BAFI-3210 file (N, C-alpha, C; in Angstrom, 3 decimals, decimal comma, padded with zeros to 6 digits):
// residues 77
n [1|2|3|4|5|6|7|8|9|10|11|12|13|14|15|16|17|18|19|20|21|22|23|24|25|26|27|28|29|30|31|32|33|34|35|36|37|38|39|40|41|42|43|44|45|46|47|48|49|50|51|52|53|54|55|56|57|58|59|60|61|62|63|64|65|66|67|68|69|70|71|72|73|74|75|76|77]
n.u [110,349|112,770|113,367|113,761|116,051|117,883|117,931|118,953|121,467|122,624|122,651|124,410|126,746|127,201|127,645|130,026|131,772|131,577|133,353|135,719|135,153|134,540|136,117|136,245|134,808|134,086|134,437|132,674|130,290|130,271|129,982|127,401|125,909|126,499|125,399|122,728|122,298|122,645|120,451|118,362|118,806|118,362|115,654|114,681|113,016|113,538|114,066|116,237|118,091|120,271|121,921|121,207|121,872|124,640|125,307|124,699|126,677|128,958|128,532|128,619|131,317|132,489|131,671|133,098|135,737|135,778|135,363|137,709|139,581|138,960|139,576|142,312|143,203|142,503|144,394|146,675|147,066]
n.v [064,838|066,123|067,327|065,081|064,008|066,015|065,837|063,246|063,600|065,516|064,004|061,940|063,428|064,373|061,958|061,163|063,279|063,717|062,370|063,752|066,435|066,482|067,542|070,187|072,582|075,428|075,650|073,700|074,821|077,057|075,799|074,777|077,155|078,295|076,382|076,617|079,233|078,915|077,265|079,024|080,995|079,455|079,030|081,543|084,025|084,304|086,802|088,666|089,861|088,259|088,325|086,681|084,141|084,460|084,879|082,366|080,872|081,990|081,266|078,491|078,255|079,177|077,190|075,049|075,938|076,025|073,329|072,331|073,518|072,246|069,618|069,911|070,666|068,356|066,587|067,532|067,308]
n.w [123,084|122,592|125,049|126,636|125,453|126,052|128,870|129,219|128,050|129,781|132,135|131,414|130,946|133,519|134,851|133,681|134,255|136,992|138,885|138,355|138,887|141,532|143,647|143,032|143,950|143,533|140,773|139,928|140,829|139,137|136,647|136,931|137,090|134,605|132,876|133,596|132,767|130,016|129,455|130,040|128,101|125,814|126,035|125,679|123,640|120,106|119,073|119,084|117,477|116,759|118,939|121,091|120,132|119,834|122,490|123,542|122,242|123,457|126,125|125,851|125,119|127,466|129,251|128,177|128,694|131,507|132,083|130,943|132,630|135,045|134,376|133,906|136,470|137,818|136,917|138,026|140,788]
ca.u [111,531|113,941|113,651|114,309|117,416|118,682|118,081|119,863|122,789|123,122|122,927|125,638|127,865|127,451|128,224|131,402|132,611|131,407|134,569|136,750|134,793|134,124|136,870|136,327|133,558|133,769|134,313|131,427|129,220|130,276|129,381|125,953|125,348|126,616|124,412|121,417|122,230|122,429|119,058|117,509|118,993|117,723|114,198|114,341|112,537|114,628|113,983|117,276|119,049|121,454|122,650|120,903|122,676|126,041|125,432|124,752|128,018|129,912|128,309|129,172|132,769|132,838|131,517|134,253|136,937|135,696|135,601|139,133|140,275|138,729|140,362|143,725|143,430|142,394|145,627|147,817|146,928]
ca.v [064,039|066,974|067,499|063,817|063,910|066,945|065,277|062,110|064,150|066,112|062,903|061,279|064,335|064,367|060,663|061,115|064,316|063,820|062,069|064,758|067,733|066,313|068,409|071,499|073,211|076,686|075,389|072,954|075,818|077,855|074,984|074,746|078,464|078,454|075,508|077,234|080,402|078,421|076,803|080,216|081,593|078,596|079,209|082,927|084,254|084,452|088,124|089,477|090,340|087,418|088,424|085,491|083,049|084,711|084,654|080,908|080,448|082,403|080,422|077,172|078,372|079,286|075,845|074,273|076,394|075,589|071,881|072,130|073,880|071,176|068,462|070,223|070,599|066,957|065,894|068,187|067,331]
ca.w [122,815|122,702|126,471|127,130|124,947|126,845|130,214|129,125|127,780|131,019|133,067|130,967|131,202|134,955|135,215|133,186|134,845|138,443|139,650|138,103|139,462|142,915|144,542|142,386|144,374|142,848|139,337|139,778|140,941|137,911|135,586|137,148|136,725|133,154|132,233|133,828|131,876|128,653|129,363|129,971|126,775|124,817|126,157|125,333|122,277|119,134|118,442|119,723|116,479|116,727|120,203|121,879|119,591|120,178|123,930|123,724|121,819|124,489|127,306|125,515|125,191|128,882|129,812|127,705|129,400|132,900|132,068|130,678|133,848|136,017|133,921|134,145|137,922|138,209|136,565|138,656|142,255]
c.u [112,797|114,345|114,266|115,756|118,338|118,954|119,068|121,297|123,408|123,489|124,218|126,864|128,214|128,128|129,694|132,291|132,533|132,668|135,647|136,428|134,434|134,844|137,056|135,048|133,178|133,584|133,017|130,233|129,114|129,650|127,874|125,286|125,395|125,592|123,000|121,233|121,965|120,983|118,101|117,597|118,296|116,200|113,749|113,843|113,711|114,657|115,005|118,361|120,339|122,250|122,412|121,779|124,153|126,273|125,512|126,129|129,060|129,761|128,851|130,695|133,228|132,720|132,711|135,516|136,931|135,953|137,078|139,962|140,144|139,568|141,843|144,043|143,371|143,652|146,851|147,653|148,116]
c.v [064,858|067,145|066,227|063,645|064,810|066,379|064,113|062,603|064,740|065,021|062,183|062,150|064,355|063,069|060,571|062,097|064,373|063,467|063,134|066,056|067,656|067,279|069,814|072,286|074,466|076,485|074,634|073,902|076,648|077,084|074,941|076,041|078,686|077,597|076,044|078,453|079,973|077,969|077,986|080,885|080,772|078,727|080,605|083,014|084,592|085,818|089,088|089,921|089,548|087,424|087,220|084,330|083,220|084,501|083,157|080,383|080,795|081,557|079,020|077,185|078,451|077,927|074,987|074,647|075,950|074,089|071,576|072,463|072,813|069,952|068,687|070,095|069,156|066,185|066,458|068,316|066,720]
c.w [123,003|124,168|127,046|126,684|125,755|128,233|130,210|128,901|129,046|132,025|132,692|131,220|132,680|135,377|134,812|133,934|136,361|139,216|139,505|138,832|140,936|143,851|143,972|142,671|143,609|141,357|139,058|139,872|139,669|136,758|135,721|136,734|135,215|132,420|132,425|132,927|130,448|128,468|129,269|128,613|125,695|124,863|125,727|123,891|121,374|118,462|119,026|118,745|116,418|118,030|121,103|121,432|119,940|121,670|124,231|123,338|122,883|125,753|127,048|125,589|126,643|129,568|129,429|128,480|130,862|132,988|131,828|131,915|134,922|135,650|134,181|135,624|138,417|137,929|137,255|140,165|142,896]
res [m|k|k|q|t|f|i|v|t|v|a|l|l|f|a|v|t|a|p|v|i|a|d|q|g|n|m|n|d|a|l|g|h|l|r|a|a|r|a|s|l|e|r|a|e|r|n|k|g|g|n|r|e|r|a|i|e|h|v|n|a|a|i|h|e|v|e|a|g|v|a|f|a|g|g|h|h]
***
C-alpha cells in the first residue's frame, strides 16, 4: 500500500507541475535526480547515526528550492 501511495503522489505532482516545468530542462533533470536520490536514501538501512535522515531532509529542501525556482521562472518569462 505504501508503494502505491508513493506512486500516486508522484503522478499527481507530475500532473500538477508538468506544464510549469516543461521548458525547464536542466531544472527538470535536477528534480528527477533529486527524487531518485531521495528514493535511494529512503531504501537505505537506518544504521547511519541519523545522517541518512538528515540527508533526506536536505534532499527534500533541495527539491523544494528547485520547484520554487521553476515556479519563479515560469512567472517571469
